[in-house]
N, C-alpha and C positions, 0 to 999 in steps of 0.2 A: 720269782721276781717278774712282774709285769712290765712290758715295754710299751711306751706310748707309740701310736701309729706315726709313721714317718710323715712329716709335713704338717701334722696337726697344729703344733705350736706356731710355726711360722705363718700359717694361714690366719689363725686367730689374731696373732700380733699384727700382721699386715692389714687386716680388715679394720682393726681398732685404730691404727695409724691413719688409714684412709678416711675413716669417719671423723677423726679429730681434724684432719686437714680440711675436709669439707665444712666442718663446723667453724673452724677458724676463718675460712674465707667468707662465710656468710656473716659472721660477727663483724669482720672488718668492713664489709660492704654496708651493713646496717649502720655502723658508726659514721663512716665517711659520707654515706648518702644522706643521713640525717643532718649532719653539719652543713653540707652543701645546700640542702633544701631550706634550712634555717637562714643561711646567708642569702639565698635567692629571694626569700620572702622579705628580708630586711632591705634589699636594694630598692624596692619600690612597694608602696602600699597597695598599688593596683596589680602587682604581679600575682598571677594565680598560683595557689599552693601546689597545683598538679602540673606545673610547667615542666618539671623534670621527670614526670612519669614515663615518657617514651623511652628513656634510657635506664629505667629502674631495673627491669628484668634482664636485659642483656648484660649490664654491668654486674648484676648479682651472679649470674652464671660465670662471667668472665673472672670475677674475683676468686671464686672457688677453684677454677681451673688454673689460675696463676699460682695460687698457694700450693696446689697439688703438683704443678710442674716444679716448684722450688723444692718441695719435700719428697718428691718422687724417688730420687736416688737413695733416700734413707728408708724407703719402704721395701722390704724384701718380699718378692713374689717368685714363684717358680718360673723357669725360663720361658715356656710357651705363653703363659698368662702375662708375663712381664712384657713380651714383645707386643702382644695384642693391646694391653693397656697403654703402652707407650705410644703406639701408632694412633690408637683411638683418641688419646688425650691431645695429641698434636692436631689431629683432624678437627676435633671439636673446638679446640682453641682458635684455629683459623676461621672456622664458621662463626664462632661467637664474636671474634674481633670484627668480622665483616658486619654482623648484626649490630654491634655497638657503633660502628662507624656510620652505618646508614641511619641509625636512630639519632646520633649526634648531628649528622648533616641536616636531617629534617628538623631537629630541635633548633639548630642555628638558623635555618631558613624561616621558621615560624617567628623566632625572636626578631630577625631582621624585618620581617613583614609587619610585626606588631609595633616596632619602633618607627616605621616610616609614617608619613603623614596620613591621616585618616582619608579614606577614599571618598571623593565626592564626584559629582557629575562632570567636573572640569578639572580634576586633579591630574595633570599630565605627569608630574614628577612621581606621584604615587604609583601610577600605572606603569611607568618606566621601571621603577624599582621592583614592582611585583613581577613583571615579566622577566627581568634579568635574574632575580632570585630563583623563581620557579624553574627556569631553563637550566641554570647552573646546578641547582639541587638535583634535578633529574639526571643530568649528565654525570654528575659525581656518583650517584647511586648506580648507574650503569657501569661506570668504571670500577667501582668497589666490587660489584657482583662478578665482573669479568676476571679481575685480578685474584680475588679470593677463590673463585671456582678453579682457576688454573693452579693456584698454590695447593688447594685441597686435593686435586687430582694427582699432583706430583708426589704426594705423600704415599700413594698406593704403589708398591714396588712394580707390579706388572705393568701398569699404565706408564710408569716412568721408564721401564725397560723398552716398551714399545716406542715411546717417544725418542729414546736414544737410538734405537735401531732405524728409525725413520729420519734421523738427522741428515743423512746423505741426500734424501729427496725433499728436504724442507723447502728448497727454492721452488720446485714445481708445486708442492702442496700449498705453499704460500700464494702462488700465482692463482691456483684454482680457487682457494678460499677467498682471495681478494676479488676475483671476478664474481663469485657467487654472492659475496657480501657488499658488492658495489652500491646497490640502491640504499642499503642501510647506512654505509659509511657516508654516502652523498648527503643523506638527510641528517646524519649526526653533525657533519661539517656545516651544513646549512643551519642547524640549530645553534652552533657556536657563532656563526655570522649574525644570525637574527639577535642573539643575546648581546652582541657587541654593538651592532649598528641599529637595531630595532626599527626595521621598516614597518613592523606590526607590533602591537602590544595587546595585552588583555583588555577587552571591552572596546577596542577600536571598531569604528564603523567602516566597513569595507564593501566594495562591489567586486566580486570575483565570478567568472563564468556567467556574467550577466545576472547574478544573484546579489541582492542587497541584504546584509546582515551584520552581526557582531562577532568579533573574535572571542569565542567562548573558552577555548582551551588550547594551549601550545604544548604538545607532547615532545617526546624524543624524536619521533619520526613523522608526525602528522600534526595538522592544525584542524580544529573543529570550528566551523563557522556556523553560528546559529542564524538561520534565515528568518525573515520577518514573520513567516507563517509557521514558525516553530520546527521546521525541518532542520536537519543538520547536514552540512556539507563537509565532507572529510577530504582534506587535501594534503599531499606530502609537503614537508617543510621546504624541499627544493623548489616547489612551485613559486613561493614568494621571493625566491632569489633569481629564478630564471624567467618568469612570466610577468607581464605587466598587470597591474591591478590598481584599483582606486582606493585610497585611504582618506576618508573624509575627516578624520580626527587626528591626523599626523601632528599637527601643531596645536590645535585647540578643538574643543568640542563644539564651539559656536559655528553655525552654518548659515548661509543665505538661502532663502527660498524665493521662487519666482512663480507667478501665475500669468499666463498670456490671455489677453482679452481682445476680441475682435468685434468691431462695431462699424456702423455706417459713418460716412464722412460728416454727418450732421451731429455727431456726438459731442458733448461738452467735456473735454479732457480735464479741465480745471475742477469741475464739479466731481468727477469720478475720483480725482486725486484727493479731494477733501473727504470724500466718503471712505476711501481706503484708510486715511488717517484716523477717522472716527472708529472704523472697525478695529484697527490695531490697538487704539487706546482702550477699547472695551474688553480686551482679553489679556489674561496673564501669560499666555503663550508667547507673546512678543517680548523680547528682552529690552526693547526701547534703545537699541544701538543704531539701527539703520532702517530706512524705508524710502520708497520713491515710487512714482508711477510715470512712465515715459512712453512716448510714441516711438516704436522701434522700426516700423515699416509702413509704407503706403503703397498700395497697388490698386489695380482697376476694380477690385472686388470689395475691399474693406480696409479699415484702419487697424493695425496691430499695435497693441499697448502691452507693456510688461510691468506688472506690479512686483516690486522688490521689497523684501523684508528680512529681518534677521531673527534667529532663534538660538537659545542656549545649547541645544543638542539636537540630534537627528530626530528623536521622537517628537519633540516639540515642533520641529520644522515640518514634519509630515502633518501633524494635527493642525498647525497654523495654515499650511497650504490649503487643506480642505476647508477650513473655516473661511479663508479669504475668498475661495472660489464660490462657495455657497452664498456668502454675503454680497459679493459683487453681482452674481447672477440674479439674486432676488431684487437688488436695486435696479439693474438694467431692465428686468421684466416689468417692474412697477412704474419706472419713470421714463425709460427710453425704449419702450417696446417698438416704437416706430423706427428706431435707429439701429435695430439689430441687423446683422448682415443679411442682405437680400440678393437674389439673382434676378436681375431685370432683363426681361425679354420683350422686345418690341416687334410685333407682327405687322409688317407692311403689307398693303393690299397688292395682290398679284396684278401686274400690268396687263390690260386688255390687248388682244391682238389687233393690230392696226388694219383698217379696211383696205382691200386691194383697190387699185385704180380702176379696175373693171373686171367684169366676169368674162370667162372664156367665150361665152356666147355673144356678149356684147363686142368683143374684139373681132369676131368673125363678121359681124354685120357692118 
């Protein structure tokens, strides 16, 4: 009479149950995900069919792990393999839940950005929403990673035992870690403040460290400013909370430009003012909101005039300033060449030495 090897039947039976548990989880995910994608497509005709794709794979693995966790007590495995499978399953579930939450956070962020008003050159509310959504999304991702990493490490018995043994010195360790992580925590708190108060937003025009550029990206710990010559200035978030800077588009993208003109006292200011208006009327860079030319200073050398004009954004303002300078210079050279600033120097004749009343010889005679 032959005897089957010990443990052969339980292994085959357990592996079969494990296979059916994974198959059941994948089938459940396929059905549920298909229904959700169909409903998402029916919400709006413009909604892309792949809008739920970021969460497809994390939820696929999570559904199989959840089914396996439910059926795990009914699947017999040998003692050592049972312990390994149990701990591995818990660890993988924690990591997959974190993966799913990160994917859901980014999916929700994309949907909020897509539902906001379309971005235009002067869409202040859209830029506010975009900045707030991106900052909160990144902060949530960092929080999910920290919590899930801590939970995953606590599932390992040796690490958990070390943590329990160091519980008595947790106060000192917390102080050391707090001092070491102070710059990071400072920038994270600054990011929360920026998300709530919004002194800067994506695409804002700023002047920082005497550099003029646009806010290109706001991260968890830094801000990238795109300089006008395509350089990138990387600054910590705390800089925009602690240091002064200029924000040219805090309320609106519209800006005023100025050009200073110096001429002789014989210049015809009214004629220059009319020419400035004709220059502005001839270019689409001017938004037709404001313009003027005024005498701002008189001194012993020249007359100072200021040409003022408005533009819809910083780029148009820069181009319009150059256009006005070149147009006014060309007009001054052609019509008022004699009235350009001059330095007048008058050379007076040197006075001759007055003749003496007499020569020494004459005084002796």
